[in-house]
C-alpha positions in Angstrom: -114.8 19.0 -15.5 -111.6 21.2 -15.4 -111.8 24.9 -15.4 -111.7 26.6 -18.9 -110.6 30.2 -19.2 -113.1 32.7 -20.6 -111.0 33.3 -23.7 -111.6 29.6 -24.7 -115.0 29.1 -23.1 -116.6 32.0 -24.9 -114.6 31.8 -28.2 -116.8 32.9 -31.1 -118.4 29.9 -33.0 -120.0 31.7 -36.0 -119.1 34.6 -38.2 -121.8 36.8 -36.6 -120.4 36.2 -33.1 -116.9 37.6 -33.9 -116.7 40.9 -32.1 -115.3 44.0 -33.9 -114.4 42.3 -37.2 -117.6 42.6 -39.2 -115.8 43.7 -42.3 -113.8 40.4 -42.5 -116.8 38.2 -41.5 -119.1 39.7 -44.1 -116.6 39.3 -46.9 -115.9 35.7 -46.1 -119.6 34.9 -45.8 -120.3 36.4 -49.2 -117.3 34.6 -50.8 -118.6 31.3 -49.5 -122.2 31.9 -50.6 -121.0 32.8 -54.1 -118.6 29.9 -54.3 -115.6 32.2 -54.8 -113.4 30.6 -52.1 -109.7 31.3 -52.4 -107.1 28.5 -51.9 -105.1 30.6 -49.4 -105.9 33.3 -46.9 -103.7 35.6 -44.8 -105.1 37.0 -41.6 -103.2 40.0 -40.2 -103.7 41.8 -36.9 -102.5 42.3 -33.3 -102.9 39.7 -30.6 -106.3 38.7 -29.4 -108.4 40.3 -32.1 -109.9 37.0 -33.5 -107.6 35.7 -36.2 -107.5 32.1 -35.0 -111.2 32.1 -34.1 -112.0 33.3 -37.6 -109.8 30.6 -39.1 -111.6 27.9 -37.2 -115.0 29.3 -38.2 -113.9 29.4 -41.8 -112.8 25.7 -41.5 -116.2 24.8 -40.0 -118.0 26.6 -42.8 -116.0 24.7 -45.4 -116.4 21.2 -43.8 -119.8 21.3 -42.1 -121.4 17.9 -42.4 -125.0 19.1 -42.3 -124.7 21.1 -45.6 -124.2 19.8 -49.1 -121.3 22.2 -49.6 -119.5 25.1 -47.9 -122.0 27.2 -46.0 -121.7 30.6 -44.4 -123.7 29.3 -41.4 -122.0 26.2 -39.9 -124.2 24.2 -37.6 -121.8 23.8 -34.7 -123.5 20.5 -33.9 -122.1 17.9 -36.4 -119.1 15.8 -35.7 -116.9 17.9 -37.9 -117.9 21.3 -36.4 -117.5 20.0 -32.8 -114.0 18.5 -33.6 -112.8 21.7 -35.2 -114.1 23.7 -32.2 -112.1 21.4 -29.8 -109.0 21.5 -32.2 -109.1 17.8 -32.7 -110.2 17.4 -36.3 -108.0 15.3 -38.5 -108.6 17.3 -41.6 -107.9 20.7 -39.9 -104.2 20.8 -39.1 -103.1 23.7 -36.9 -99.3 24.4 -37.0 -97.4 26.8 -34.8 -94.8 28.3 -37.0 -92.8 29.5 -34.0 -91.8 25.9 -33.2 -91.8 24.6 -36.8 -89.7 27.1 -38.6 -87.5 24.9 -40.8 -87.6 23.5 -44.4 -88.1 20.0 -43.1 -91.3 21.0 -41.3 -92.7 22.6 -44.4 -91.7 19.6 -46.5 -93.9 17.4 -44.3 -96.8 19.8 -44.9 -96.2 19.6 -48.7 -96.0 15.8 -48.7 -99.1 15.3 -46.6 -101.1 17.8 -48.7 -101.1 15.3 -51.5 -103.4 13.0 -49.6 -107.1 13.6 -49.6 -108.9 14.5 -46.3 -110.1 11.7 -44.0 -113.7 12.7 -44.0 -114.3 16.3 -44.8 -114.4 18.1 -48.1 -111.1 19.9 -47.6 -107.8 19.4 -45.8 -107.2 22.8 -44.1 -103.8 24.0 -42.8 -103.9 26.8 -40.2 -100.4 28.1 -39.8 -100.2 30.5 -36.8 -97.5 33.2 -36.5 -96.4 32.4 -40.1 -93.9 35.2 -40.1 -91.7 33.0 -37.9 -90.9 30.7 -40.8 -87.4 31.0 -42.2 -86.8 32.4 -45.6 -85.9 28.9 -46.9 -89.2 27.5 -45.5 -91.1 30.3 -47.1 -89.5 29.5 -50.5 -90.3 25.8 -50.1 -93.9 26.6 -49.5 -94.3 28.9 -52.6 -95.2 26.4 -55.3 -97.7 24.5 -53.2 -99.2 27.7 -51.9 -99.7 29.0 -55.4 -101.2 25.8 -56.9 -102.3 23.5 -54.1 -104.3 20.4 -54.7 -108.1 21.1 -55.1 -108.8 19.6 -51.7 -106.3 21.8 -49.8 -106.9 25.2 -48.2 -104.3 27.3 -46.4 -105.1 29.9 -43.7 -102.1 31.8 -42.5 -102.2 34.1 -39.4 -99.6 36.7 -38.3 -99.2 39.6 -36.0 -96.3 41.0 -38.1 -97.3 41.0 -41.8 -94.3 43.1 -42.8 -92.1 40.1 -42.1 -94.0 37.8 -44.5 -92.3 37.6 -47.8 -94.1 39.6 -50.6 -94.1 36.5 -52.7 -96.2 34.7 -50.0 -98.5 37.6 -49.6 -99.2 37.9 -53.4 -100.4 34.3 -53.4 -103.0 34.8 -50.6 -106.1 36.8 -50.0 -105.2 39.2 -47.2 -107.6 40.3 -44.5 -106.5 42.9 -41.9 -108.1 42.6 -38.5 -108.5 45.9 -36.6 -108.1 46.6 -32.9 -111.5 46.0 -31.2 -113.2 49.3 -30.0 -113.4 49.7 -26.2 -117.2 49.9 -26.3 -117.6 46.6 -28.2 -115.2 44.8 -25.8 -117.2 46.2 -22.8 -120.4 45.0 -24.4 -119.0 41.4 -24.8 -117.7 41.4 -21.2 -121.2 42.4 -20.1 -122.7 39.4 -21.8 -120.2 37.1 -20.2 -120.8 38.5 -16.8 -124.6 37.9 -17.2 -123.9 34.3 -18.2 -121.6 33.9 -15.2 -124.1 35.7 -12.8 -121.6 38.4 -12.0 -122.9 41.9 -11.0 -120.6 44.3 -12.7 -120.8 48.1 -13.0 -120.6 49.8 -16.4 -117.6 51.8 -15.3 -115.9 48.6 -14.1 -116.4 46.9 -17.4 -115.2 50.0 -19.3 -112.0 50.0 -17.2 -111.3 46.3 -18.0 -112.0 47.0 -21.7 -109.7 49.9 -21.8 -107.0 47.9 -20.1 -107.3 45.3 -22.9 -106.1 48.0 -25.3 -108.1 46.6 -28.3 -107.4 42.9 -27.6 -110.4 40.8 -26.6 -108.2 38.0 -25.2 -106.3 40.4 -23.0 -109.6 41.9 -21.7 -111.0 38.4 -21.0 -107.7 37.4 -19.2 -108.1 40.5 -16.9 -111.7 39.6 -16.3 -110.7 36.1 -15.2 -108.1 37.6 -12.8 -110.7 39.8 -11.2 -113.3 37.0 -10.9 -110.7 34.7 -9.3 -110.9 37.0 -6.2 -114.2 35.4 -5.5 -116.3 38.6 -5.3 -119.5 38.5 -7.4 -119.6 42.3 -7.4 -117.2 44.2 -9.7 -116.9 47.9 -9.1 -114.6 50.5 -10.5 -112.9 51.0 -7.1 -112.1 47.3 -6.8 -110.7 47.1 -10.3 -108.5 50.2 -9.8 -107.2 48.6 -6.6 -106.5 45.2 -8.1 -105.0 46.4 -11.3 -103.0 49.2 -9.7 -104.7 51.9 -11.7 -105.2 55.5 -10.4 -108.7 56.6 -9.6 -110.2 58.7 -12.3 -111.2 61.4 -9.8 -107.6 61.6 -8.5 -106.2 62.2 -12.0 -109.0 64.7 -12.6 -108.1 66.6 -9.5 -104.4 66.6 -10.5 -105.2 68.0 -13.9 -107.4 70.6 -12.3 -104.5 71.8 -10.1 -102.2 71.9 -13.1 -104.8 73.9 -15.1 -105.1 76.4 -12.2 -101.3 76.7 -11.7 -101.5 75.6 -8.1 -98.0 74.2 -7.6 -98.3 73.2 -3.9 -101.5 71.3 -4.6 -100.0 69.5 -7.6 -97.1 68.3 -5.5 -99.4 67.2 -2.6 -101.6 65.2 -4.9 -98.6 63.5 -6.6 -97.2 62.6 -3.2 -100.6 61.2 -2.1 -100.9 59.0 -5.2 -97.3 57.7 -4.9 -97.7 57.0 -1.2 -100.9 55.0 -2.0 -98.8 52.5 -4.0 -99.3 53.9 -7.5 -96.1 53.7 -9.7 -94.8 56.9 -11.3 -95.1 55.3 -14.8 -98.8 54.4 -14.2 -99.4 58.0 -13.0 -97.8 59.4 -16.2 -99.7 57.1 -18.4 -103.0 58.0 -16.7 -102.3 61.7 -16.9 -101.4 61.5 -20.6 -104.6 59.7 -21.3 -106.6 62.3 -19.4 -104.9 65.2 -21.2 -105.7 63.4 -24.5 -109.4 63.4 -23.5 -109.2 67.1 -22.7 -107.6 67.8 -26.1 -110.4 65.9 -27.9 -113.1 67.7 -26.0 -111.3 71.1 -26.6 -111.1 70.5 -30.3 -114.2 68.3 -31.1 -116.6 69.6 -28.4 -118.7 67.7 -25.8 -120.8 65.9 -28.5 -117.8 63.7 -29.6 -117.9 59.9 -29.0 -114.1 59.7 -28.7 -113.9 60.3 -25.0 -114.6 57.5 -22.5 -113.8 58.2 -18.8 -115.2 55.8 -16.2 -116.4 57.5 -13.0 -116.5 61.1 -14.5 -119.3 62.9 -16.3 -118.7 64.3 -19.7 -119.9 67.7 -18.4 -117.1 67.8 -15.8 -114.5 66.8 -18.4 -115.7 69.5 -20.8 -115.6 72.2 -18.1 -112.0 71.3 -17.2 -111.0 71.2 -20.9 -111.9 74.9 -21.2 -109.2 75.7 -18.7 -106.5 74.4 -21.0 -105.2 75.9 -24.3 -105.3 73.5 -27.3 -101.7 74.3 -28.3 -100.5 73.8 -24.7 -102.2 70.4 -24.6 -100.5 69.3 -27.8 -97.2 70.1 -26.1 -98.0 68.7 -22.6 -98.6 65.1 -23.9 -95.3 64.8 -25.7 -93.5 66.2 -22.6 -95.1 63.5 -20.5 -94.1 60.8 -23.0 -90.5 62.1 -23.0 -90.6 62.0 -19.2 -91.6 58.4 -19.2 -88.6 57.5 -21.4 -86.2 59.5 -19.3 -87.4 57.9 -16.0 -86.5 54.4 -17.3 -82.8 55.6 -17.4 -82.7 57.9 -14.4 -82.1 57.3 -10.7 -84.0 60.5 -9.9 -87.4 59.5 -11.3 -89.5 61.2 -8.7 -87.6 64.5 -9.0 -88.1 64.4 -12.8 -91.8 63.7 -12.3 -92.4 66.6 -9.9 -90.3 69.0 -11.9 -92.2 68.2 -15.1 -95.6 68.6 -13.5 -94.5 71.9 -11.9 -93.4 73.0 -15.4 -96.8 72.1 -16.8 -98.5 74.0 -14.0 -96.4 77.1 -14.6 -96.8 77.0 -18.4 -98.6 80.4 -18.5 -95.5 82.1 -17.1 -93.3 81.0 -20.0 -93.2 83.2 -23.1 -93.2 81.7 -26.5 -90.2 82.3 -28.8 -92.5 84.1 -31.3 -93.5 86.6 -28.6 -89.9 87.1 -27.6 -88.8 87.8 -31.2 -91.7 90.1 -31.8 -90.9 92.1 -28.7 -87.4 92.9 -30.1 -88.8 95.0 -32.9 -92.2 96.0 -31.4 -92.7 99.3 -29.5 -94.0 99.0 -26.0 -97.7 99.9 -25.5 -97.9 103.3 -23.8 -101.4 102.8 -22.5 -100.7 99.7 -20.3 -98.3 101.5 -18.0 -100.4 104.6 -17.7 -103.7 102.8 -17.0 -102.3 100.2 -14.5 -99.9 102.5 -12.7 -97.1 99.9 -13.2 -93.7 101.0 -14.5 -92.9 99.6 -17.9 -90.0 97.2 -18.1 -86.7 98.7 -19.4 -86.4 97.8 -23.1 -83.8 95.2 -24.0 -80.3 96.6 -24.7 -79.2 97.0 -28.3 -77.1 93.9 -28.0 -80.3 91.9 -27.8 -82.4 94.0 -30.1 -79.8 93.9 -32.9 -77.3 91.3 -32.3 -75.3 92.0 -35.5 -74.4 95.6 -34.7 -70.8 96.1 -33.6 -70.5 99.2 -31.4 -67.0 100.5 -30.8 -66.5 102.7 -27.7 -63.2 104.6 -28.2 -61.6 107.2 -26.0 -61.9 110.4 -27.9 -63.1 114.0 -27.5 -66.7 114.3 -26.5 -69.2 114.4 -29.3 -71.0 117.7 -29.8 -74.3 116.1 -29.0 -73.2 114.5 -25.8 -72.8 116.1 -22.4 -69.9 115.8 -20.0 -71.4 112.6 -18.5 -71.6 111.0 -22.0 -75.3 111.2 -22.1 -77.6 113.2 -24.2 -78.0 116.8 -23.1 -81.6 116.9 -24.3 -83.6 114.3 -22.4 -86.8 115.1 -24.3 -85.1 114.1 -27.6 -84.3 110.5 -26.4 -86.1 107.9 -28.4 -85.7 105.3 -25.6 -86.6 105.9 -22.0 -84.0 106.4 -19.3 -83.8 104.0 -16.4 -86.8 104.6 -14.1 -88.8 106.5 -16.7 -92.0 105.2 -18.4 -93.0 105.6 -22.0 -94.8 108.8 -22.7 -96.0 108.0 -26.2 -95.3 105.7 -29.1 -91.6 105.5 -29.9 -89.7 103.8 -32.7 -87.8 100.7 -31.9 -84.0 100.5 -32.2 -84.2 98.5 -35.4 -86.4 101.2 -36.9 -83.8 103.9 -35.9 -81.0 101.8 -37.5 -83.1 101.5 -40.7 -83.6 105.3 -40.7 -79.8 105.8 -40.4 -79.1 103.5 -43.3 -81.7 105.2 -45.4 -80.1 108.6 -44.7 -76.7 107.3 -45.8 -77.8 105.9 -49.2 -76.5 107.8 -52.3 -79.0 109.9 -54.2 -79.1 107.3 -57.1 -80.7 104.7 -54.8 -84.5 104.5 -55.1 -86.3 105.4 -51.9 -87.9 102.6 -49.9 -91.6 102.5 -50.4 -94.4 100.1 -49.8 -95.8 100.9 -53.3 -94.0 98.7 -55.8 -94.2 99.7 -59.4 -95.4 96.8 -61.6 -92.5 94.8 -63.2 -92.8 92.5 -66.1 -91.9 89.0 -64.7 -90.3 88.1 -68.0 -88.0 91.1 -67.9 -85.3 89.6 -65.8 -83.0 92.7 -65.6 -86.0 94.8 -64.5 -86.9 92.3 -61.8 -83.3 92.2 -60.6 -83.0 96.0 -60.4 -86.3 96.2 -58.5 -85.2 93.5 -56.1 -81.9 95.2 -55.2 -83.7 98.5 -54.9 -86.3 97.1 -52.5 -83.6 95.4 -50.3 -81.4 98.4 -50.2 -82.9 99.6 -46.9 -82.2 96.3 -45.2 -78.5 97.0 -45.1 -75.6 97.4 -47.5 -74.2 94.0 -46.7 -77.3 92.2 -48.0 -77.3 93.9 -51.4 -73.5 93.6 -51.7 -73.7 89.8 -51.3 -76.8 89.5 -53.4 -75.3 91.5 -56.3 -72.6 88.8 -56.7 -75.3 86.5 -58.3 -77.8 86.9 -61.0 -81.6 86.3 -61.3 -82.4 83.6 -63.9 -86.2 83.4 -63.6 -88.9 81.1 -62.1 -88.3 77.4 -62.0 -91.0 75.0 -60.4 -92.6 77.9 -58.6 -89.2 79.1 -57.1 -87.2 82.2 -58.0 -83.7 81.1 -58.9 -80.6 83.3 -58.1 -77.5 81.8 -59.6 -73.9 82.1 -58.2 -70.7 80.9 -59.7 -68.6 78.3 -57.9 -66.1 80.9 -56.6 -69.1 82.9 -55.2 -70.5 79.9 -53.3 -69.7 81.7 -50.0 -72.2 84.4 -50.7 -74.9 81.8 -51.5 -74.4 80.1 -48.2 -74.3 83.4 -46.3 -77.6 84.5 -47.8 -79.2 81.2 -46.9 -78.8 81.9 -43.1 -80.1 84.2 -40.4 -83.4 85.1 -42.1 -81.8 86.7 -45.2 -83.4 84.1 -47.5 -86.8 84.9 -46.1 -86.3 88.7 -46.6 -85.2 88.1 -50.3 -88.1 85.7 -50.9 -90.7 88.2 -49.6 -89.2 91.0 -51.7 -89.4 89.0 -54.9 -93.0 88.0 -54.0 -93.9 91.7 -53.6 -92.2 92.6 -57.0 -93.9 89.7 -58.9 -97.2 90.2 -57.1 -97.6 86.5 -56.2 -96.0 84.1 -53.6 -92.9 82.3 -54.8 -90.2 80.1 -53.3 -86.5 80.9 -53.5 -83.5 78.8 -54.6 -79.8 79.7 -54.6 -78.1 77.8 -57.4 -74.3 77.4 -57.4 -73.2 76.7 -61.0 -69.8 75.5 -62.2 -70.1 77.9 -65.1 -69.3 81.6 -64.6 -72.6 83.5 -64.9 -72.6 86.2 -67.6 -72.7 89.8 -66.4 -76.1 91.2 -65.4 -77.3 94.7 -65.3 -76.9 95.7 -61.7 -77.3 99.2 -60.2 -73.9 100.6 -59.3 -75.1 101.5 -55.8 -76.1 97.9 -55.1 -72.5 96.6 -55.2 -71.5 98.9 -52.4 -74.1 101.4 -51.2 -71.7 103.0 -48.7 -69.4 104.3 -51.4 -70.0 106.7 -54.4 -71.1 105.0 -57.6 -68.1 104.0 -59.8 -67.5 105.3 -63.3 -69.2 103.2 -66.0 -65.8 102.0 -67.3 -64.7 100.8 -63.8 -66.2 97.6 -62.4 -67.9 98.0 -59.0 -65.5 97.3 -56.1 -66.4 94.7 -53.5 -67.0 96.0 -50.0 -63.7 96.4 -48.2 -65.1 96.0 -44.7 -68.2 96.5 -42.5 -70.3 99.5 -43.6 -70.5 102.5 -41.2 -73.7 104.0 -40.1 -74.1 107.8 -39.8 -73.9 109.1 -36.3 -77.1 111.1 -36.2 -78.2 112.8 -33.1 -81.2 110.5 -33.0 -79.1 107.4 -33.1 -76.5 108.6 -30.6 -79.2 109.6 -28.2 -80.8 106.2 -28.5 -77.5 104.3 -27.9 -76.4 106.5 -25.0 -79.7 106.2 -23.2 -79.3 102.4 -23.0 -78.1 101.4 -19.5 -75.6 98.8 -20.7 -73.9 101.1 -23.2 -74.0 104.1 -20.8 -72.3 102.0 -18.1 -69.5 101.0 -20.6 -69.0 104.6 -21.6 -68.9 105.9 -18.0 -66.5 103.2 -16.8 -64.1 103.4 -19.6 -64.4 107.1 -20.3 -65.1 106.7 -24.0 -67.4 108.2 -26.6 -69.2 106.5 -29.4 -67.6 107.7 -32.6 -68.4 104.8 -35.0 -71.3 102.3 -35.5 -70.7 99.5 -38.1 -72.9 96.8 -39.4 -71.5 93.3 -39.6 
């Protein structure tokens, strides 16, 4: 007798033998037992999950000779069951739609369906890969599929159900087959090895099951390949060698070196695995899977059943997972996947691999964007330098701390507060440390000093900035508008000047609406950038006492005039007379040159160098 591959030799013969598709098997059994058997079925699922096996079992259940009618337990001994198992029954016609895609092929099916079965109860058509039929062939099948003769049943199988016409799907009972869990595949492989008298380790079977990726047929094909070596002993080391998989311990050690930030060790282990014949793509795939296991252990804990690692204990994996940050793991896995895509198009695959793994190992040395942004406005901690004895880093120059400030050094007579060397004469009054000095106490940041200067330059009619907001009736739109402009006054004259060109119209769908006319569209676009919109939204939320969204609406109609404080249109200038409309700002607003602000700017190394080299003095600071 010729050799039969395991996928055919151990094909399931009853509903109960189908692995991993209990939800489909139980539904079909109950339908047969109750006599509610549909005329057409659609089996959907990936390759090797049991669609064709389930179709043959259903055919045997409908035509079993030993029962008086359809039975959920076919005997598998009668002539009909045996012929269906071999694929030789005259009443069960299996059609490969990939090679029979045309209208003529379907017309033959329709013509033959009119004839009664040769010996069974039903004539059953099993059309595999039905999505390969042409659109015209589908349309030709519609009428017969909807109202077939009473002796005809259709079973359609496909791996791509989205390609099956909706009109076909609506005429069938659809069953979705899931990918088979790894543990269930390993259990079935264990039963086969026992029947074949093969001694196989649990870790070895688990490796084969994982390589099957949810497909029983793929796993059985791999098992046949391993058994063809002629060794009656299957071990994890043998399977890793034959399948070209990296050893779990090697990947574990590589991840350990990455977690500890040991760059030389990372490069040594990568070189050893590549020299041992492992491909770079296989290494990336194995490392991604390992990091995925660490992520699950980090988030779900060691009691989870989602982690399966042959050759490693769960305790080892859990200990290693504690070395990694959850957020870092969620970033590392996409980085490796992007690396795999890049390597397919690059001639420097190994360089990309090593650079990426070094980047992962040095992840702790990279600062997040949120930390960098918070450092711009945050004051340095005075205690850290004092306790550790290390000199604090020089604060970032004003160009980085406030990128929108235009500082104009101009050659002019020295300022009364500056000495002959263009630096402050009173070192103790500096709000920022000189080069080489450490912080002696909590000091305000540059942005805080700028805010103080703006507040000092506001006209007396502007309300003082305060964290205590007086309650405002949300229905009183002018009152809300005045409170909003008042609250935003300390964030710069440019913001209130642009905002005052619109008008507040109320709350719509949970969002505060500020309307601009079509000729003021520029202001709406400007306020929607660079964090201005967030500042306005937070101010409105404080005024209304609840979180709201924000929408800038540009209308074709000219908005009616709204009551706006005179200082809001141009806080840098005196309030205009009531009979005179507020003038638009003529240019960037100037900030007052207080001794505090000048000392801060002159103590900055970059600005001090510019002043020394060009012999200038700061006489004006404007806000863009």
